[in-house]
N, C-alpha and C positions, 0 to 999 in steps of 0.2 A: 515493351510495347510503346515506349516513348519515341516520338519522331526526332529528327535531327534538331539539335539545339534546344530541346525542351527539357528543362530540369524538373525535378520532383515538385519544386515550389511553383513553377509555371503551370504545371498540370493541375496542381491544387487550386490555383487562382482561376484557371480557365474552365475547369470541369467540376472538380469536387465541391468547391464552395457553393457555386450557384445551384448545383443539383441537390446538394444536401440541404440548403436553405429552402428550396422548393418542397422537398420531401417533408421536412419538418413543418412547414406551413400547412401543407395539406393534411398531415396526420394530426395536427392539433386544432386547426380552425374548423374543419368540416364536421367533426363529430358532434359539436354542440347543436347546430341546427338539425343535423341528421337525426340525432337521438331525441331531440325535442319533438320533431315531427313524428318519429316512430312511436313515441309514447302517446302523443295527442291524437293522431289520426290513422296510424297503421302503415303497413309496408309500402304499397305502391306510391302513395303521396310522399311518404318520407324519403323514398328513393329519389323521387323527382326533386324534392327540396335539397337532398344531399348533392345531386348532380348540379343543381343551380349554384349551390355554395361552392362546389368544386370548380366550376367555370370561373366564378368570381375570384376565388383565391388564386387560381392559376393565372388569370389576367393580372391580378395585383402583383404576384411574385415575378411575373415576366417583366412588367413595366418597372417595378422597383429595381430589379437586377440590371435592366438596361440603363436606367437613370443613374445607378450607383457608381458605375465606373465604365468609361469608354475604352479602358485598356491603356490609356496613356500614362497613368500613374503607377499601376501595379502589374503591368504586362498581363492583364486578365483576359486579353483577347477582345474581339469585337463585341459590341453590345447585343447584337442579334443572337449570337451563340449563347451568351450568358442568359438572355431572355428565354430562349428556347429550352435551355437546361433547367432553369428555375421554374418556368411555367409547366414544363413537362413533368418535372418531379412533383410539383404540387397537384397537378391533375391526376397523376398515377396514385398518389397517396390518398386523395379524396375520393376518387372514383371507385376504388376497390370496395370499401365498406358500403358505399352508396349502391353499388350494383348488387351486393349481397342482400341488402334490405329491399331493393327494388324487385328482386326475384321472388320475394315473399316466401322464402324457404321457411319451413316450420319453425325452426329455431333461428330465424334470420337476425333477430336482435342480438342474441348471444353470439352468433357467428360473427356479426359485424363488430362486436366488442372485441372478440378474439383477433379479428383482422387488424383492428386499430392497435391492439396490444403488440402484435407481431411487427407492425409498421414502426411503432415507437421503439421497440427493441432494436430493429435494424438501424433506425436513425441514431440511437444512442451508440450502437457499436461502430457505425461509420464515423460518427463524430469523434469518438475516442481514437479510432485508427487513423483518420485523416487529419484531424485538427490537433489531437493530443488532449491531455487533461486526465483527471482522475476518473477511472471507470465507474466507481460507485457513485460519485457526485453527479456525473453525467446521467447515469441511469435513474437516479432519484429525481433529478430535474425533469427529464423527459417523461418519466412515468407520472410524476405529479401533474405536469401540464396536461397530459392525456387524460388522466383520471378526473381532473377538474373539468375538462371539456365535456366528457361523457356525463359526469354527475350533474353539472349545471344544465346541460341540454335536457337530460331526462327529467330533472326537477322542474324546469320551465315547461316542458311538455305535459307534465302531470297537472299543471295549473289549468289546462284546457277544460277540464270537467267542472271547474268551479262556477 
């Protein structure tokens, strides 16, 4: 599926890295405010907080990716493409659990935790496949980051009743 003159390394720099960075950012950053709001105030408001956090992290990922490399040094492609991939990945990863909570499904909180867990597993798998590294170490890092985000968010949300 590679175009003419595109090596595996070029595709990694142009597509895989910015998209993976965005996915990881959305999957780790959004759960903390999402679950804090879910514990403190409930589904609808928590979903809105999660969507607001999603937009924020997507914008951050997009601007960071665009500023990081204009393609001149690493053949990473133009900055607009990198920004779109990173921002789109972050939005996707943050919006999925936010929409689950927003829908106020009976077990929305637990379903959102499951969605975040699946997202983190996908991020870990993609990171091992595309970037390399030890699968166990990567899985532990990603799972620890996600678990901390969910736990801290829920813990902060529980302070609302004090």
